[in-house]
C-alpha positions as CSV (number, residue, x, y, z in Angstrom):
1,M,76.1,181.2,-20.5
2,S,74.5,184.7,-19.9
3,S,76.5,187.3,-18.0
4,Y,74.7,189.5,-15.5
5,A,75.8,192.5,-13.5
6,L,74.6,194.1,-10.2
7,F,75.4,197.8,-10.0
8,D,74.8,200.9,-7.9
9,E,72.8,203.6,-9.5
10,S,72.6,206.7,-7.2
11,G,72.2,204.5,-4.1
12,K,69.8,202.1,-5.7
13,F,70.8,198.5,-6.6
14,L,69.9,197.5,-10.2
15,A,70.8,194.3,-12.2
16,G,70.6,193.4,-15.8
17,R,72.1,191.5,-18.7
18,V,75.6,192.6,-19.9
19,M,75.2,193.3,-23.6
20,S,78.7,194.7,-24.3
21,E,81.7,195.8,-22.4
22,A,84.5,198.4,-23.0
23,D,87.5,199.4,-21.0
24,S,85.6,201.6,-18.5
25,S,81.9,200.9,-19.1
26,L,79.3,198.3,-19.8
27,Q,76.0,198.3,-21.8
28,V,73.4,196.6,-19.5
29,E,69.9,195.7,-20.5
30,L,67.4,195.9,-17.6
31,E,64.4,193.6,-17.3
32,S,62.2,196.5,-18.6
33,G,64.2,196.3,-21.9
34,K,65.8,199.6,-21.3
35,R,69.6,199.7,-22.0
36,V,71.8,201.8,-19.8
37,K,75.5,202.7,-19.8
38,V,77.2,201.7,-16.5
39,K,80.6,202.7,-15.4
40,S,82.8,199.6,-14.6
41,A,83.6,201.1,-11.2
42,N,79.9,201.0,-10.3
43,V,79.5,197.3,-11.0
44,L,79.5,195.5,-7.6
45,L,78.8,191.9,-8.6
46,R,78.9,189.7,-11.7
47,F,76.9,186.6,-11.8
48,A,75.5,183.9,-14.2
49,K,72.4,182.9,-12.3
50,P,69.7,183.4,-11.3
51,A,68.1,185.9,-13.6
52,P,68.6,189.6,-12.5
53,A,65.0,190.0,-11.3
54,E,65.1,186.8,-9.3
55,L,68.4,187.7,-7.8
56,L,67.1,191.0,-6.5
57,A,63.9,189.5,-5.1
58,Q,65.6,186.6,-3.4
59,A,68.4,188.8,-2.0
60,A,65.9,191.3,-0.6
61,A,64.1,188.5,1.1
62,Q,67.3,186.9,2.6
63,A,68.7,190.3,3.6
64,G,66.1,190.7,6.3
65,E,67.1,187.4,7.9
66,I,70.8,188.4,8.3
67,D,71.7,189.0,12.0
68,L,73.3,192.4,12.2
69,D,74.8,191.9,15.6
70,L,76.5,188.7,14.6
71,T,77.7,190.3,11.3
72,W,79.1,193.3,13.2
73,E,80.9,190.9,15.6
74,V,82.6,189.0,12.8
75,A,83.4,192.1,10.7
76,P,87.1,193.2,10.7
77,Q,88.2,196.5,12.1
78,D,89.5,197.8,8.8
79,D,87.6,198.5,5.7
80,F,86.1,195.4,4.0
81,G,84.1,194.4,1.0
82,F,80.6,192.9,1.2
83,E,81.9,189.7,-0.4
84,D,84.3,189.2,2.5
85,I,81.5,189.3,5.0
86,A,79.4,187.0,2.8
87,A,82.2,184.5,3.0
88,E,82.3,184.8,6.8
89,Y,78.6,184.6,7.2
90,Y,77.7,182.0,4.6
91,G,81.0,180.3,3.9
92,A,83.5,180.5,1.2
93,Q,81.0,179.1,-1.4
94,A,78.5,181.9,-0.9
95,D,76.4,182.3,-4.1
96,A,75.4,185.4,-5.9
97,V,72.0,185.7,-4.0
98,Q,73.8,185.5,-0.6
99,K,76.4,188.0,-1.6
100,A,73.7,190.4,-2.8
101,A,71.7,189.9,0.4
102,V,74.8,190.8,2.5
103,L,75.4,193.9,0.3
104,M,71.8,195.0,0.8
105,R,71.8,194.3,4.5
106,L,75.1,196.2,5.1
107,F,73.9,199.1,2.9
108,D,70.6,199.5,4.8
109,A,72.3,199.5,8.3
110,P,74.5,202.6,8.4
111,H,74.3,202.7,12.2
112,Y,76.2,199.3,12.2
113,F,78.4,199.8,9.1
114,H,79.7,203.1,7.6
115,R,79.7,203.1,3.8
116,R,83.0,203.5,2.1
117,G,81.8,203.3,-1.5
118,K,82.0,200.6,-4.2
119,G,80.6,198.0,-2.0
120,R,83.0,198.6,0.8
121,F,82.2,199.3,4.5
122,K,83.7,199.8,7.9
123,K,82.0,198.7,11.2
124,A,80.9,201.5,13.5
125,P,82.8,201.9,16.8
126,E,81.0,200.2,19.6
127,D,80.1,203.4,21.5
128,I,78.7,205.0,18.4
129,L,76.7,201.9,17.6
130,K,75.2,201.8,21.1
131,Q,74.1,205.4,20.8
132,A,72.6,204.8,17.4
133,L,70.7,201.7,18.7
134,L,69.4,203.7,21.6
135,A,68.2,206.4,19.3
136,I,66.5,203.9,17.1
137,E,64.8,202.3,20.1
138,R,63.6,205.7,21.3
139,K,62.2,206.5,17.9
140,K,60.3,203.2,17.9
141,Q,58.9,203.9,21.3
142,Q,58.0,207.4,20.3
143,Q,56.3,206.1,17.2
144,A,54.4,203.6,19.3
145,Q,53.3,206.4,21.6
146,I,52.2,208.6,18.7
147,E,50.1,205.7,17.3
148,S,48.6,205.1,20.8
149,W,47.7,208.8,21.2
150,A,46.3,209.0,17.7
151,Q,44.1,206.0,18.4
152,E,42.8,207.5,21.6
153,L,42.0,210.8,19.8
154,A,40.2,208.9,17.0
155,E,38.2,207.1,19.6
156,G,37.1,210.4,21.2
157,R,39.5,210.6,24.2
158,C,42.2,213.2,24.6
159,P,45.5,212.0,26.2
160,P,46.7,214.4,28.9
161,P,50.0,215.3,27.2
162,I,48.1,216.5,24.1
163,R,45.6,218.5,26.3
164,E,48.6,220.2,28.0
165,Q,50.1,221.1,24.6
166,L,46.8,222.0,23.0
167,Y,47.6,225.7,22.2
168,R,51.1,225.0,21.1
169,I,49.9,222.2,18.8
170,L,47.3,224.4,17.2
171,F,49.1,227.8,17.0
172,K,52.9,227.4,17.5
173,P,53.6,223.7,16.9
174,D,56.8,221.8,17.0
175,K,56.0,219.7,13.9
176,N,58.5,217.1,15.0
177,G,56.9,216.8,18.4
178,P,55.0,213.5,19.1
179,E,51.9,215.4,20.3
180,Y,51.6,217.3,17.0
181,K,52.3,214.1,15.0
182,A,49.6,212.3,17.0
183,V,47.0,214.9,16.2
184,V,47.9,214.9,12.5
185,D,47.9,211.1,12.4
186,A,44.5,211.0,14.2
187,A,43.1,213.5,11.7
188,K,44.2,211.3,8.8
189,R,42.7,208.2,10.4
190,S,39.4,209.9,11.1
191,Q,39.3,212.2,8.1
192,R,38.3,215.1,10.3
193,A,39.6,218.6,10.9
194,P,42.0,218.8,13.8
195,L,40.0,221.4,15.7
196,D,36.8,219.3,15.5
197,L,38.7,216.2,16.5
198,L,40.2,217.8,19.5
199,K,36.9,219.4,20.6
200,D,35.0,216.1,20.4
201,A,37.8,214.4,22.3
202,G,37.3,216.8,25.2
203,A,40.6,218.7,24.8
204,I,38.7,222.0,24.9
205,D,36.9,222.8,28.1
206,S,34.7,225.5,26.7
207,P,34.8,228.0,23.8
208,Y,35.3,230.9,26.1
209,Q,38.3,229.2,27.8
210,F,39.7,228.3,24.4
211,H,39.8,231.9,23.3
212,W,41.1,233.2,26.7
213,R,43.8,230.5,27.1
214,R,44.9,230.9,23.5
215,F,45.5,234.6,24.1
216,L,47.3,233.9,27.4
217,F,49.5,231.3,25.7
218,E,50.6,233.7,23.1
219,F,50.9,237.0,25.1
220,F,51.1,236.0,28.8
221,P,52.8,232.6,28.9
222,K,54.0,233.2,32.4
223,G,50.6,234.3,33.7
224,T,48.9,237.6,34.2
225,G,50.2,238.4,37.7
226,F,52.6,241.2,38.4
227,P,56.0,240.8,40.2
228,P,56.2,242.7,43.6
229,L,56.4,246.3,42.7
230,E,56.5,249.6,44.7
231,A,55.1,252.7,43.2
232,P,57.7,255.4,43.6
233,A,56.6,258.7,45.2
234,I,56.6,261.9,43.2
235,R,59.4,264.0,44.8
236,D,58.7,267.2,43.0
237,E,57.4,270.2,45.0
238,L,54.4,270.9,42.8
239,P,52.2,274.0,43.0
240,L,48.5,273.6,43.6
241,A,46.4,274.5,40.6
242,P,43.6,277.0,41.2
243,V,41.0,274.8,39.6
244,Q,38.3,272.3,40.4
245,A,38.7,269.6,37.8
246,F,36.5,266.7,36.9
247,S,37.0,263.5,34.9
248,I,34.5,261.7,32.6
249,D,34.8,257.9,32.3
250,D,32.8,254.7,32.5
251,S,32.1,253.4,35.9
252,S,34.4,250.4,35.3
253,T,37.4,252.7,34.7
254,T,40.0,252.5,37.4
255,E,42.9,254.1,35.5
256,I,41.6,257.7,35.4
257,D,44.1,259.4,33.1
258,D,42.5,262.7,32.3
259,A,40.4,265.5,33.8
260,L,39.1,268.8,32.6
261,S,38.7,272.3,34.1
262,L,37.4,275.7,33.1
263,Q,38.4,279.1,34.7
264,G,37.0,282.5,34.1
265,L,33.3,281.6,33.6
266,D,32.4,284.4,36.0
267,G,33.8,287.0,33.6
268,S,36.9,287.8,35.7
269,G,40.2,287.2,34.1
270,S,40.8,285.1,31.0
271,L,38.7,282.1,29.9
272,V,41.1,279.2,30.4
273,F,40.4,275.6,29.5
274,G,42.6,273.0,31.3
275,V,43.3,269.4,30.3
276,H,44.9,267.5,33.2
277,I,46.7,264.2,32.7
278,A,47.8,261.8,35.4
279,A,51.6,262.1,35.8
280,P,53.3,258.7,36.4
281,A,56.3,260.1,34.4
282,L,57.1,262.4,37.4
283,A,57.9,259.3,39.5
284,L,58.7,256.4,37.1
285,Q,62.0,256.3,35.4
286,P,62.8,254.6,32.1
287,G,64.5,251.3,32.8
288,A,63.2,251.0,36.3
289,A,61.3,248.0,37.5
290,V,57.8,249.5,37.0
291,D,58.8,250.7,33.5
292,Q,60.1,247.2,32.6
293,V,56.6,245.8,33.4
294,A,54.9,248.5,31.5
295,R,57.2,248.1,28.5
296,T,56.5,244.3,28.5
297,R,52.7,244.7,28.5
298,L,52.6,248.0,26.5
299,S,48.9,248.5,27.0
300,T,45.9,247.6,29.1
301,V,44.0,244.7,27.5
302,Y,40.2,245.2,27.5
303,M,37.5,242.6,27.1
304,P,33.9,242.3,28.2
305,G,33.7,241.8,31.9
306,H,37.4,241.8,32.5
307,K,40.7,243.6,31.8
308,L,44.4,243.1,32.2
309,T,46.0,246.4,33.2
310,M,49.3,247.6,32.0
311,L,50.3,248.4,35.5
312,P,49.4,246.8,38.8
313,D,46.5,248.3,40.6
314,E,48.6,249.6,43.5
315,V,50.7,251.5,41.1
316,V,47.7,252.8,39.2
317,Q,46.0,254.0,42.4
318,R,49.1,256.0,43.3
319,Y,48.8,258.2,40.2
320,T,45.2,258.0,39.1
321,L,43.1,261.2,39.2
322,Q,40.9,260.1,42.0
323,A,38.1,262.5,43.2
324,G,38.8,264.2,46.5
325,R,42.5,264.3,46.1
326,D,45.1,266.8,44.9
327,C,46.7,264.7,42.1
328,P,50.0,265.3,40.4
329,A,49.3,266.1,36.8
330,V,50.8,267.3,33.6
331,S,48.4,270.1,32.6
332,I,47.9,272.0,29.4
333,Y,45.9,275.2,29.6
334,F,44.3,276.8,26.6
335,T,43.4,280.5,26.7
336,L,40.2,281.0,24.8
337,D,38.6,284.1,23.2
338,R,35.3,284.7,25.1
339,D,33.2,285.5,22.0
340,T,34.6,283.1,19.4
341,L,36.2,280.4,21.7
342,N,39.3,280.6,19.4
343,V,42.4,279.2,21.1
344,L,44.7,282.1,21.7
345,G,47.6,280.2,23.3
346,S,48.6,277.3,25.5
347,E,50.9,276.6,28.4
348,T,52.0,273.3,30.0
349,R,52.5,273.0,33.8
350,L,53.5,270.4,36.2
351,E,51.3,270.7,39.3
352,R,48.9,269.2,41.7
353,V,45.3,269.4,40.5
354,P,42.3,269.2,42.9
355,I,39.9,266.6,41.4
356,A,36.4,267.6,42.4
357,A,34.5,264.7,40.8
358,N,34.8,261.6,38.7
359,L,31.8,261.8,36.4
360,R,30.6,258.5,34.8
361,H,29.2,258.1,31.3
362,D,26.8,255.3,32.1
363,Q,25.2,257.3,34.8
364,L,25.0,260.6,33.0
365,D,24.7,260.0,29.2
366,G,20.9,260.0,29.6
367,V,21.0,263.2,31.8
368,I,23.6,265.4,30.0
369,T,22.1,265.7,26.6
370,E,22.2,268.1,23.7
371,A,19.0,269.6,24.9
372,T,20.3,270.4,28.4
373,L,23.6,271.6,27.0
374,N,21.9,273.9,24.4
375,G,19.6,275.3,27.0
376,D,16.5,273.7,25.6
377,A,16.0,271.7,28.8
378,P,16.9,272.2,32.5
379,A,20.5,271.3,33.3
380,D,20.3,269.9,36.8
381,Y,23.7,268.4,37.2
382,A,27.2,269.2,38.5
383,F,29.5,271.4,36.4
384,A,26.5,272.4,34.1
385,A,28.0,275.8,33.2
386,E,31.4,274.3,32.4
387,L,29.9,271.5,30.3
388,K,27.7,273.9,28.4
389,L,30.7,275.9,27.3
390,L,32.9,272.8,26.7
391,W,30.1,271.5,24.5
392,R,30.2,274.6,22.4
393,L,34.0,274.4,22.3
394,A,33.9,270.7,21.3
395,K,31.5,271.4,18.4
396,K,33.8,274.3,17.2
397,L,36.9,272.2,17.4
398,K,35.3,269.3,15.5
399,A,34.1,271.7,12.8
400,E,37.6,273.1,12.4
401,R,39.1,269.7,12.0
402,E,36.5,268.7,9.5
403,V,37.5,271.6,7.3
404,I,41.1,270.2,7.2
405,R,39.7,266.6,6.8
406,G,37.8,267.7,3.7
407,K,34.6,266.0,4.9
408,P,32.6,265.7,8.1
409,E,33.1,263.0,10.6
410,T,29.9,260.9,10.7
411,F,28.7,258.9,13.7
412,N,26.1,256.8,12.1
413,R,26.7,253.7,14.1
414,P,26.7,253.3,17.9
415,D,29.4,252.0,20.2
416,Y,28.3,248.8,22.0
417,T,28.8,248.1,25.7
418,F,28.9,244.6,27.3
419,K,27.9,243.8,30.8
420,L,28.1,240.3,32.3
421,D,25.8,239.5,35.1
422,G,27.5,238.6,38.3
423,V,31.0,239.6,37.2
424,Q,32.6,242.1,39.5
425,G,36.2,242.5,38.3
426,E,36.9,238.8,38.3
427,E,37.6,236.7,35.2
428,P,34.4,235.4,33.6
429,N,33.8,231.7,33.0
430,G,32.0,232.2,29.7
431,S,28.5,231.2,30.7
432,E,27.3,234.4,32.3
433,R,24.2,236.2,31.0
434,V,25.3,239.0,28.8
435,L,23.7,242.4,28.3
436,I,24.6,244.4,25.2
437,G,23.9,248.1,25.3
438,Q,24.4,251.0,22.9
439,R,26.0,254.4,23.3
440,Q,25.8,256.7,20.4
441,R,29.1,257.8,19.0
442,G,29.5,261.5,19.2
443,A,27.2,261.9,22.2
444,P,27.9,265.1,24.1
445,L,30.1,263.7,26.9
446,D,32.0,261.6,24.4
447,L,32.6,264.5,22.1
448,I,33.7,266.9,24.9
449,V,36.3,264.4,26.1
450,A,37.4,263.4,22.6
451,E,37.9,266.9,21.3
452,A,39.8,267.9,24.5
453,M,42.2,265.0,24.1
454,I,42.7,265.7,20.4
455,L,43.5,269.3,21.2
456,A,45.9,268.4,23.9
457,N,47.6,265.6,21.9
458,S,48.0,267.6,18.7
459,T,49.3,270.7,20.6
460,W,51.8,268.7,22.6
461,G,53.0,267.1,19.4
462,G,53.6,270.5,17.9
463,W,55.4,271.7,21.0
464,L,57.8,268.6,21.0
465,A,58.6,269.3,17.4
466,E,59.2,273.0,18.1
467,L,61.7,272.2,20.8
468,G,63.5,269.5,18.8
469,V,62.4,266.7,21.2
470,P,61.4,263.4,19.6
471,G,58.1,261.8,20.4
472,I,55.9,259.0,19.1
473,Y,53.5,260.3,16.5
474,R,50.5,258.9,14.7
475,S,49.9,260.1,11.2
476,Q,47.7,259.3,8.2
477,A,48.7,260.5,4.7
478,S,45.2,260.7,3.4
479,L,41.6,259.5,3.8
480,A,41.9,257.3,0.6
481,P,40.8,253.7,1.1
482,G,43.7,251.5,2.4
483,I,45.7,254.4,3.8
484,K,46.1,253.4,7.4
485,V,47.5,255.2,10.5
486,R,51.2,254.7,11.0
487,M,53.5,255.5,13.9
488,S,56.8,257.3,13.7
489,T,59.1,259.6,15.6
490,K,58.5,262.6,13.4
491,P,55.5,264.8,13.2
492,A,53.3,264.5,10.1
493,P,49.6,265.4,9.3
494,H,46.9,263.1,10.5
495,A,44.2,263.2,7.7
496,G,41.7,261.2,9.7
497,M,41.9,263.6,12.7
498,G,42.3,266.7,10.6
499,V,45.4,268.0,12.5
500,K,48.9,269.0,11.6
501,Q,50.4,266.4,13.9
502,Y,49.2,264.0,16.6
503,T,50.6,262.2,19.5
504,W,49.2,259.9,22.1
505,A,50.0,261.4,25.5
506,T,46.7,261.5,27.4
507,S,46.5,257.9,28.7
508,P,49.9,257.2,30.4
509,L,48.4,254.7,32.8
510,R,46.9,252.6,30.0
511,R,49.2,252.9,27.0
512,Y,53.0,252.8,27.0
513,V,53.5,255.2,24.1
514,D,51.6,257.8,26.1
515,L,54.0,257.3,29.1
516,V,57.0,257.6,26.8
517,N,55.6,260.9,25.3
518,Q,54.8,262.1,28.8
519,W,58.5,261.7,29.8
520,Q,59.4,263.9,26.8
521,I,56.7,266.5,27.6
522,V,57.9,266.7,31.2
523,A,61.4,267.4,30.0
524,C,60.0,270.2,27.9
525,A,58.1,271.6,30.8
526,R,61.2,271.5,33.0
527,H,63.9,272.6,30.6
528,G,62.2,274.6,27.8
529,R,64.6,275.2,24.9
530,T,67.3,272.9,26.3
531,A,64.8,270.0,26.7
532,A,66.4,268.0,23.8
533,L,69.5,267.5,26.0
534,A,67.5,266.5,29.1
535,A,64.8,264.3,27.6
536,P,65.2,260.5,28.2
537,F,64.9,259.7,24.5
538,K,67.1,261.5,22.0
539,P,66.6,262.1,18.2
540,K,67.0,258.8,16.2
541,D,67.0,256.9,19.5
542,A,66.9,253.2,18.6
543,E,64.8,252.5,21.7
544,L,62.0,254.7,20.3
545,F,61.8,252.7,17.1
546,A,61.8,249.4,19.1
547,I,59.0,250.7,21.3
548,I,56.9,251.7,18.2
549,S,57.4,248.3,16.7
550,N,56.6,246.4,19.8
551,F,53.6,248.6,20.8
552,D,52.1,248.5,17.3
553,A,52.2,244.6,17.3
554,A,50.9,244.3,20.8
555,Y,48.2,246.9,20.5
556,S,46.9,245.4,17.3
557,A,46.8,241.9,18.9
558,Y,45.1,243.2,22.0
559,N,42.4,244.9,19.9
560,A,41.9,241.7,17.8
561,F,41.5,239.7,21.0
562,Q,39.0,242.3,22.4
563,S,37.0,242.0,19.1
564,S,37.1,238.2,19.2
565,L,35.7,238.1,22.8
566,E,33.1,240.7,21.9
567,R,32.1,238.5,19.0
568,Y,31.9,235.5,21.3
569,W,29.6,237.3,23.7
570,T,27.5,238.5,20.8
571,L,27.0,235.0,19.6
572,R,26.1,234.0,23.2
573,Y,23.6,236.8,23.2
574,L,21.9,235.5,20.0
575,K,21.5,232.1,21.6
576,Q,20.5,233.6,25.0
577,E,17.8,235.7,23.4
578,G,16.6,233.1,20.9
579,M,17.2,235.5,18.0
580,A,16.6,233.4,14.8
581,E,16.4,236.4,12.5
582,I,18.0,239.9,12.6
583,D,18.0,242.9,10.3
584,A,21.2,244.0,8.7
585,A,22.8,246.1,6.0
586,V,24.8,244.7,3.1
587,M,28.5,245.7,3.0
588,K,30.5,243.9,0.3
589,D,31.5,240.4,-0.9
590,G,28.5,238.9,0.9
591,L,29.2,240.5,4.2
592,V,26.4,242.1,6.2
593,R,26.3,244.2,9.4
594,A,23.7,243.7,12.0
595,D,21.6,246.8,12.8
596,T,21.5,246.5,16.5
597,L,24.4,244.2,17.4
598,P,28.2,244.5,16.9
599,L,28.2,241.7,14.4
600,V,29.6,241.4,10.8
601,F,29.2,238.1,9.0
602,R,28.6,236.5,5.7
603,A,25.0,235.7,4.6
604,L,24.2,233.5,1.6
605,G,22.2,235.6,-0.9
606,A,23.9,238.9,0.0
607,E,26.6,238.5,-2.6
608,S,24.5,239.9,-5.5
609,L,22.9,242.7,-3.5
610,P,24.2,246.4,-3.7
611,R,26.1,247.9,-0.9
612,G,23.8,249.5,1.6
613,A,20.8,247.3,0.9
614,R,18.7,246.4,4.0
615,V,17.9,242.8,4.5
616,R,16.5,240.4,7.0
617,V,18.8,237.5,7.7
618,R,18.1,234.1,9.2
619,I,20.7,232.8,11.6
620,N,21.0,229.1,10.8
621,A,23.9,228.2,13.2
622,T,26.7,229.8,15.1
623,D,30.0,228.3,16.3
624,E,31.4,229.8,19.5
625,L,34.7,228.1,19.0
626,T,35.5,229.3,15.4
627,L,33.2,232.4,15.9
628,D,31.5,231.6,12.6
629,V,28.0,232.6,11.8
630,H,26.0,230.5,9.2
631,A,23.3,232.7,7.8
632,S,21.2,233.4,4.8
633,V,19.1,236.3,3.5
634,V,15.4,235.7,3.7
635,A,14.0,239.0,2.6
636,R,15.0,242.5,1.4
637,I,13.4,245.1,3.6
638,D,14.2,248.4,1.9
639,D,13.1,250.0,-1.3
640,P,15.5,248.7,-4.0
641,T,15.0,252.0,-6.0
642,T,16.4,254.1,-3.1
643,T,19.3,252.0,-1.9
644,D,22.5,253.9,-1.6
645,D,24.8,251.8,-3.7
646,D,27.7,254.0,-2.8
647,A,27.3,253.6,1.0
648,V,30.5,254.6,2.7
649,I,32.6,251.7,4.0
650,D,35.0,253.0,6.7
651,E,38.3,251.6,7.9
652,A,36.5,249.5,10.6
653,D,34.4,247.9,7.8
654,E,37.5,247.1,5.8
655,E,39.1,245.5,8.8
656,A,35.9,243.5,9.4
657,A,36.0,242.3,5.8
658,E,39.6,241.4,6.0
659,S,39.0,239.3,9.1
660,A,36.2,237.3,7.5
661,A,38.1,234.1,7.5
662,P,38.1,230.8,9.5
663,L,40.1,230.5,12.7
664,A,43.7,230.4,11.6
665,L,45.5,227.3,12.9
666,A,49.3,226.6,12.6
667,I,48.6,222.9,12.4
668,D,49.0,221.7,8.8
669,V,45.6,220.4,7.9
670,Q,46.9,219.6,4.4
671,D,49.3,217.1,5.9
672,A,46.3,215.7,7.7
673,D,44.4,215.3,4.5
674,T,41.3,216.8,6.2
675,A,40.9,220.1,4.3
676,P,37.2,220.2,3.2
677,A,36.4,220.7,-0.5
678,P,35.6,224.3,-1.4
679,S,31.9,223.5,-1.7
680,E,31.9,222.1,1.8
681,T,33.6,225.1,3.4
682,P,31.0,226.9,5.6
683,P,30.7,230.7,5.3
684,A,33.2,232.4,7.6
685,A,32.7,235.6,9.6
686,P,35.1,238.1,11.1
């Protein structure tokens, strides 16, 4: 009669014919014909019939019929072998199939029976068993819920729990969560991308709300409101400055950080140029309640038609440089040579500055022009004499920086402005009519303000370093491609600016690093050579490094969000104006830049064209959710023989190219088996 053996091979039960046997091992032939060496200690059952394959099949079938609760009841408290339980359950004459069935059933029920090895078990304590059974039941119910939600999604309905968890599922998922699993399951069933599935199921109210709420989910999970805060008063007895200062901002600007003044135009005394910065650092203290809010937000968040300020409006209005008031300010005065406008020296003062006017770009850009400033046209506007001289000074400062840069700054593309009809400081709903305007970069008022701020920031950076007071600096090692601006606590040249060192200290109501630097500058103004001892932040202060890291991450994210919403409104504008074709310039890798809109996208047919080529592009489709543009080149509209194949691609272009990718989701589409084939992937845009 044949001899068979059932044995355990790494937790799997196998059976075969015993071919030979030694003291501690057996040679067993499996049904496949393969012969294996089995340790005698691993043999759990010897039997003569049925054949091994039949025994395994019959035992597996019978194992499912064994009542675990009854088996647990009859099992002894001490360790026992499976054959002992088979005798209790089937009787003393239990055959090989029944014994094997009991073995399999016990082995597959670890919540009822703990494994002790070599076919031996011990019943679980009653309290542990109850907990295990409850957990199993919960898991069954959860799986049933997952299947129910997945079915609803596949049928085009979004269950409320998934709608409530939408942004977490897509961008910061708990992959063990039932909501996430339901979306993945539904994507598998329907063979669709999760975002398309959720959109069609009604989980996304509107593309605009999707972008807005996604941003809030990540950066403002507790909402955008401020806690109750009181703006501290400035206690310093500040002298009144003998100037009439004016600011230059957009009409929408409420946080007026900077103003300008000019003394000595009448020829009496020195010619002195003043840059005056709102001074919240004179009232706010590091670690105080207002500071904690500012350090959490780190910057004002800008977007078309709306903004989230770094500080509450009641705090901002306490320190902003509002026209008609004598405003506390940190001022830096530059003494200028009357003939050459060379800077002869500088002095920083803490004072009250009379703000005579808040000039507005959008109201004056068409009035204050190069012609009026150069004397080629009448200058019929306030502060004409001051602006004419500051225009000369700005051009001189720019030229000096360009010598250090090694090449001129070019303003060959405009800045774009967005205006939403009907939105007056309230949150847009995404359906407003959008107006997109242009403002030429380097326009006179822009250049005057920009050069004034660069001069102040670079001079203050040098002063901090001279007094041994740490600050937060921005530097750029060179203008070579890929060399980006970095932040640190030590001064270093800024190749892009063309200055020896550069800080941000002129927007303390809008950027947290500016407020930090202003605290340090105030300490220098008050204490001079001993400022390093009095400044809030000391050399190698860990807090400064933490601020840099947090600010850098937040500022980049806020800028990316602003860009995404500007892109959204640009796509809305294309649809609103019925623009089927637009003119563009080729960048690289199939990317093109629209001539009259802030839009970079991929266009089929542009891949083989040289950089700088001019093309007409047909807009085939846009997706306001993914912000994709599907487009193709329909004609080349320049002279191919004169195309500038070496057209300059600046840092903004590089960033646009890097961002030319589909919306990044954290949900694992590969798990969902819904990733499209490469040939089906639509062109993406930044």
